[in-house]
N, C-alpha and C positions, 0 to 999 in steps of 0.2 A: 456465432456469438449468441449466448443465451439472452432471451428477451424477458423483461419483467412482466409478470402476469397482469398486474394492475394496469400498466401502460398498454398492454395488448388489448385488454378489455375496453379501456377508455378509447383507444384508437378505433376499435370496432364500433363502439356506440356512436362516436362522432361521425364515422363513415356512413352508418345507416341513417343518422339524422340528416346528414348532408344529402344523401341519396333521396330521402323522402321529400326534401325541399325542392328537388328537381323533378319530382314525379317518377322516382326510381325505387326499386326494391331489390332485395338480394335473395337469390335462390338458395337451395340447401347446400350447394357446393361453395357458397360464399361469394359467387360472382354477382355483380350488380347488373340487373336487367331492367328493361323498360316495362312498366306495369300501368295500363290505362286506368286501373282502379285505385292506384296509389293516391293518397291524399296530397293536396298541393303543398302542405307543410306539416311538419311534426314539431309541436312545441317542445323545447328543451326542458329537462327536469331542473328544478332550482339548484340542486347540487352540481349539475353540469355547468350552469351559468356562473356559479361561484368559482369553479375551477378555471374557466376561460378568462384570460386577461382582457381588460377593457382597453381597446386601442386609444381611446381618448384620455385615459388616465395619465397625468403628467409623469408619474413614476415609471409607467410602461414606456412612454415616449423617451424619457431620459435614459432608461436602460437600453432601448433599441439604438439610440444615438451613441451610447457608450460602446456597444458591440460593433457598430459600424466604424467608429474611430479606432477601436482595437484591431479590427481586421485590416484597416488601412495602415496602421503603424506596424502590424505584423508583416505585411507585404514590403513595406519600406525597409524594415530591419533585415528581412531576408535578402533584399537586394544589396543593402549595405554590407552584410556579411559576405555575400558572394563577391563583392568588389574588393574588399580589404582582407578577408580571411579565407578566401577560397583556396582550392588546391593549386599549389605552385606560387602562392603569394610570398614575396620576399619578406625578410625580417623588417626591412625599412617600411614596407607597405603595411605590415601588421602594426608597427608602432604608430604610424599615422592613423590607422583605424582605431586604435585604442584611445588616442588623443581626441579624435572626433567623436568617439563613443561617449566620452565624458561631457563634451560640449553639447551634444544633441539629445542624448537619451538618459541622462542622469536624473530621472524622475521616479519617485516611489511607485507610481502607478504602472510604470513600465518594467519594474524589476522582475515580476513573474514571467513577462514576455521575453525578457533578455535571457533568463534561464532556459526557457523553452527553445528559443532560436539557437542559442549557443550550447545546447545540451551535450552534443557529441564532439565539441571542439577539443583541441589539445590542452594539455595542462598549462602551457604558457598563456594561451588566450584566456582560459578560466582564471588564471592568477591575475591577469589584468582586470577582469571583472571584479574579482574579490577585492583588489586594491581600491577600485572605484567605490564599492560598497563601504569599505572601511573608512575611506576619506569623506564619505557623505556625513558621517557622525549623526545619523538619525535613527530613531527607533525602528522605522521600517527597514532601513538598510541593515541594521543589526539582526533583525528577524530573518532577513534574506540570507545573511551569513549563517545563521543557525540552521536554516533550511538546507543549505548546501552541506553543512557539516554533518547533517543527519542522513540526507537522502541521496547524495551523489554516489554513483556507482564506483568511483575510483578512490582508492585509499589516499593517494597523494593530494587529491583535490579536497577531500574531507579534512585531512590534517591541516592543509593550508587555511581552509575556512575556519577551523576551530582555533588556529593561532590568531587570526584576525579577531575572531569573536572574543577570545580571552582578553586581548588587549582592550577591546572596546568596553567590555564589562568592567574591567578594572578602572577605566577612566570614568565610566558612568557611575560607579559606586554600587552597582546592584544589577540584578537580572530583571528585565522588563517582563510584563505579562505576555507580550507577543512571543518572546523567546521561550517562555515556559509553555506556551500553547504548542509551539513547534516540537519541543522535547516530549510533551505528553502525547502528541500524535505519533511520534516515532516509536514510543514504547508500546503503542497499541497495534503496530504493524505485525502482520503474520510473517513477513520476511525478517530473517535474523539480522541482516546488515544494518538497516536503520534502527532496529530495536537496540542492538548492542552499542551503536554510536550514540543514541540518545541516553542510554544508561551511563556511558562514560561522561557525557556532558553534565548529567544530573549529579554525578559524584564530584566532579571538579568544582562545580558551582554550588555544591551543598544544597541542592533543591530537595529538602526533606519532605515536602509535600508529594513528591513523586514516588515515595516508598511503596504505596499500595500498587501502583502501576508496575514498579520494578519487581515486586513479589510475583505478580501475575505473569510478567514477561519472562520469567526464568525458564518456563516450559513453553515451547511452541510446537506447532504441527497441527494436523487435522486427522479426523477419524475416517477419511475417505479411503475406500479400498476398491475391490472389483465392482464394476458396474453390473447391473442386471443384464443377464444374457451373454456375458463375456466368458463364462466358465471359470475354472480355477485359475488363480494367479500362477501357481506352480504345482508340480507333483514330483514325488520321489518314490521309486520302487526299490524295495530290498527283497530280493527273492532269487529263486533258482529256476532257470528255464531248461525244459527237457524236450527234445525233438522226438516226433513220432510220425509214422506213416498215416496220414489222414485219408489218403485215397490211393487206389492202385488200378491203373488202366492197362489191360493186356494189349500187347501189340503183336499181331500175327502176320506172318508172311510165308512164302513158299519154303517149306522144310525148316522153318525157324519160328520161334516164339520168344517174346520178351515182355517186359513190364515197364510202365511209365509211372513211377511213384510221385505222389504229391505230399510234401512234408508239411507238418504243422508243428507249432510250438505251444506248449502249455507252461504257464508261469505259476509257481507256487511261492508265496511269501506275503509281504505286506505292502500296500500302496498308501502313501501319505499325500493327501491333497490339501493345498493351501487355498481356501476359499476366499479369504479376505485378510486385510492387514491394516493395522493402525500404527502410524509413525509419530513418535514424539521426539522433539529436539530439546536436549538439555543445554541451555545457553549458559555455560559456566562463566563466560565473561560477565554477564549480568549478575550472576550470583556473587562473583568476587567484588564487583563494583558496589553491590548492595551491602555486603558484609563489611567492606572497608568503610563505607560512608556511615553506616549505623554504629559500628564499633567505635569510630572516632567521636561520634556525637554523644554516645552514652558513656563512654569511658571504659568499656569492658567488651570482650569479644562477643560477637553474635554469629548465628548461623552454624552452630555446632551440629545441628540436625541435617545439614546438607540441603539439597533441593527437595524438601518435603513441604508441599503446599499447605496441608492442614496445620503443621507445626508453625509455619511462618505466620499464618493468619491468627493462630492462637497467641503467638508472641506479639503480634501487632496489637491485639486487643488488651493483652496483659501488660505490655511494657511501652511500646512505641506510642500508642494513642494517648495515654496519660502524660507521657513526656512532652508530646506536641502541645497538649492543652496547657500544661504548666508553662511551657515556653511562650505560648501566645498570651497567657495571663501576665507574665513578666513584661512582655513587650507593651501591653496596654497600660500597665502600671507605670512603666518608664515614660510613655508618652503623656500620661496624665500629669506626672510630676514635672515634666518639661514644660507643659502648658501652664501649670501653676507658677512655675518660676518666671516664665515670660510675662504672665499677667501681673 
């Protein structure tokens, strides 16, 4: 696992400071050794003191208590899952587990932990969780449904979460900021599955503010290729090979003589080496979601230029941004008129 350079440097500095406080020093190989000449203590730099949390700070203590409680609940939930949803559990046992799950763990603070503990469970168990989130009728539960609809690995689970989410948004009369935050995070993912799922949600809920993220998400991939020292990724030879006698050793015996030839091969032609590669993924699903949503909003077709990023950004500045500003101005005017009517 790659280590963050800043964290590595910070850990090294703290290690040396701690070693100095104990009358220790480090040698050239990085090993801590006893040094009689080392000072009794090394004062920490002010920037280091700012980075280190104060154990007496109430916020630090509250966070530590939260982490302890979360670890305890995680162990409790794993035992609960093993009891009611483990391998070989009957349908009746699972139904009892789902009922107890609602009674004991239907708390917004536990929703992320529930998704973590039941991450690899079957579709039926996940459906029970989704039903619980939908019945909670809270913004936190709706955001959890959105998270599952974007990030779950299984299409059936994502579709079920989106069905529940659509019903909740219809009853709530709008999309909350929490849900929008989840959708925006999905569109920023390098993986295509959450990005495509988030684009579909943005289209259905007409989240017009997501258009810039959808434009950027149409093309995915990275520019990574061969690493240094690994040689070419591939090679192709188009040529003609001709054999020849590269060496000839005479073999002599009584009244007889022979030869032991060594054959060589010479190749004449062209060698094509692939030293590096860049892979881009054109996410056509996001392109279609984007064009359908913007075409419906503007009243005329968009995206005739295909997945051309410069053209999309030019269109955004030329047409979409002014349309969004005019739409926001109309909304403010309507709110002002409504306030005057009430006054």
